[in-house]
C-alpha positions in Angstrom: 104.3 95.1 53.6 102.5 93.5 56.7 101.5 96.1 59.3 101.3 94.6 62.8 99.5 97.1 65.2 99.1 96.3 68.8 96.3 97.3 70.9 96.4 100.0 73.4 94.3 98.8 76.0 96.3 95.9 77.4 99.4 97.2 75.9 101.9 96.1 78.4 101.2 92.4 77.8 102.7 92.6 74.4 105.1 95.5 74.5 107.2 94.6 77.6 107.2 91.1 76.1 108.5 92.3 72.9 112.5 91.8 71.9 111.8 95.5 70.5 111.1 96.8 73.6 114.3 95.2 75.1 116.0 97.0 72.1 114.7 100.4 72.5 115.4 100.4 76.1 118.7 98.7 76.2 120.9 101.8 77.4 118.9 101.9 81.2 121.5 103.2 83.2 122.7 100.4 85.7 125.0 102.6 87.6 122.0 105.1 88.2 119.8 102.2 89.4 122.7 100.7 91.8 123.4 104.8 93.2 119.5 104.9 93.6 119.5 101.6 95.8 122.5 102.5 97.7 120.7 105.7 98.8 117.4 103.7 99.7 118.9 101.3 101.3 121.2 103.7 103.4 118.1 105.9 104.3 115.9 102.9 105.2 118.5 101.4 107.3 116.8 97.8 106.9 117.7 94.6 108.9 120.0 92.3 107.4 117.1 89.8 107.6 114.7 91.9 105.7 112.8 90.3 102.9 112.2 92.7 99.8 109.7 92.3 96.8 110.6 94.2 93.3 107.4 94.4 92.1 107.4 94.9 88.2 111.2 93.9 88.2 111.6 94.1 84.6 115.1 93.0 83.5 116.2 92.4 87.3 118.8 95.0 87.5 117.4 96.4 90.7 116.5 93.1 92.4 120.0 91.8 91.5 121.8 94.5 93.0 119.9 94.4 96.3 120.6 90.6 96.4 124.1 91.5 96.0 124.3 93.5 99.1 123.2 90.7 100.9 119.1 91.0 101.3 116.5 88.5 100.5 114.2 89.3 97.4 111.7 88.1 95.4 111.4 89.8 91.9 108.1 89.6 89.6 107.1 90.7 86.2 104.3 90.1 83.9 106.8 89.6 80.9 107.5 85.9 80.5 110.4 86.8 78.6 111.9 88.9 81.4 111.3 86.1 83.9 112.4 83.3 81.8 115.8 85.2 81.3 115.9 85.9 85.4 115.3 82.4 86.6 118.8 81.1 86.3 119.7 83.8 89.3 117.4 82.0 91.0 118.7 80.8 94.6 118.0 80.9 98.3 118.2 84.6 98.5 116.7 85.5 95.3 113.8 84.3 93.4 112.0 85.7 90.1 108.4 84.4 89.0 106.0 85.4 86.6 102.8 87.2 87.8 100.2 90.0 87.5 100.7 92.8 89.8 97.3 92.5 90.5 97.6 88.9 92.0 100.6 88.9 94.1 98.7 86.6 96.6 101.3 86.9 99.3 100.3 87.5 103.3 102.5 89.4 105.7 105.6 87.9 103.8 107.6 91.5 102.8 109.2 94.1 104.8 109.9 96.2 101.9 107.9 96.2 98.5 109.7 98.3 95.4 107.7 99.6 92.8 110.4 101.2 90.4 110.7 102.9 87.2 107.2 104.1 86.7 105.5 100.6 86.7 102.3 101.7 87.7 99.4 103.3 86.2 98.9 101.2 83.4 95.1 99.9 83.8 92.1 101.5 82.5 90.1 101.2 85.6 91.1 102.6 89.2 89.6 99.6 90.6 92.8 97.9 89.2 95.0 100.4 90.7 93.2 100.0 94.0 93.3 96.3 93.6 97.0 96.3 93.3 97.2 98.8 96.3 95.4 96.2 98.3 97.7 93.3 97.1 100.4 95.3 98.1 99.0 96.0 101.4 98.5 92.3 102.4 101.9 91.1 101.4 103.7 93.7 103.5 104.7 92.8 107.2 103.1 95.2 109.9 105.1 98.6 109.6 106.4 97.6 106.1 107.4 99.9 103.6 106.2 100.3 99.9 108.8 102.7 97.6 107.2 103.7 94.3 109.2 105.7 92.0 107.1 107.3 89.2 107.4 110.0 86.7 106.8 113.7 88.1 103.9 114.3 85.6 103.7 118.1 86.3 107.2 118.4 84.5 106.9 115.7 82.3 103.8 117.4 80.8 105.3 120.5 80.5 108.0 119.7 79.0 106.7 117.0 76.5 108.8 116.1 73.2 106.1 115.4 70.4 108.3 113.8 68.0 111.5 111.8 68.4 113.4 109.3 66.2 116.2 107.1 67.7 118.1 104.9 65.5 119.4 101.6 66.7 121.2 99.4 64.4 119.1 99.2 61.5 116.0 100.2 63.1 114.4 103.7 63.2 112.1 104.3 66.0 109.9 106.9 65.6 108.4 108.3 68.7 105.3 110.5 69.5 104.1 111.5 72.8 100.7 113.0 73.7 98.3 113.2 76.3 94.7 113.7 77.2 92.9 114.2 80.9 93.7 110.9 81.9 96.8 109.2 80.0 100.1 110.3 78.5 100.5 108.3 75.7 104.3 107.3 73.8 103.2 105.8 70.2 106.5 103.8 69.2 106.6 103.0 65.1 109.2 101.2 63.3 109.8 98.7 60.3 111.8 95.6 60.9 112.5 93.0 57.9 110.0 94.3 55.7 107.2 94.5 58.5 105.8 97.9 60.2 105.1 97.8 63.9 103.1 100.1 66.0 103.0 100.0 70.0 101.8 102.5 72.2 102.9 102.9 76.0 100.0 104.7 78.1 100.7 105.5 81.6 97.8 107.6 83.7 98.5 110.9 85.0 98.7 110.4 88.5 100.1 113.1 91.1 101.2 112.6 94.7 97.6 113.2 96.0 96.3 110.7 93.6 98.9 108.3 94.8 97.8 109.0 98.4 94.2 108.4 97.7 94.8 104.9 96.2 97.2 103.7 99.0 95.7 105.6 101.9 92.4 103.9 101.0 94.1 100.8 101.3 95.6 101.3 105.0 99.4 102.5 103.6 100.0 106.1 104.8 102.3 108.2 102.6 105.2 109.6 105.3 108.1 110.8 102.7 108.4 112.1 99.2 111.5 112.7 97.2 112.2 114.2 93.8 115.0 112.3 92.3 117.7 109.1 92.8 119.5 111.2 95.4 116.6 111.7 97.2 116.4 115.2 97.2 113.3 117.0 98.1 110.2 116.8 95.9 109.1 119.8 93.9 107.2 120.8 91.0 110.1 120.4 88.7 111.6 117.4 89.8 112.6 114.5 87.4 110.7 112.1 89.7 107.9 111.2 92.3 109.6 108.8 94.7 106.8 108.2 97.8 107.6 106.1 100.7 104.3 104.5 102.3 104.1 102.7 105.4 101.6 99.9 106.4 100.3 101.1 109.7 97.5 98.7 110.6 97.6 95.3 110.6 
């Protein structure tokens, strides 16, 4: 039987573009995503002419909903598969394009940048994290806002489920989670059409103070922190780490 093993260093390049990624995560909650955006919009009170960027937009569920609320938004993702599927929605107020988050290449363009659903901390080197932060800083207008939605690693590591099986159709996804002093790993093994596949998701273990260091070094100040999609106060047992940064220096 053929075994297809994918590298872990740049895992995001192949896994996010795989149809199996889409299959495994097909039940992501659209309603929860919309409720979160409603809460954010209500809290932030953006002007009607505000310009958003959904950085690492995935399947575009947040970006499309923000556009439906009447705002102008760009969505970008590394996955050519995702962007190809989304470009049919492009119009004057919503535009999807493919790019690496380290290469946004926009200057003073956006009022709000969103980085949602743990779409940060994929890179080996902190230099790359700092580069992303610098690209976001440059892309924001003066007093622009960055929202980062990240898993609360404090809770995730304590409650880690080391082994799991998820059966979808004829495919049984065998999932193994572990961590070291730098990364949380999620190894995904399965067989389809007599081929064995192995992918590994790898996310850096970051807490609020790590994010403060990365982004305040790039002139983005942490002004608020929330712990869930209802925007309740963050604490050690929160499900999420949702941070609001502001560009205070141009």
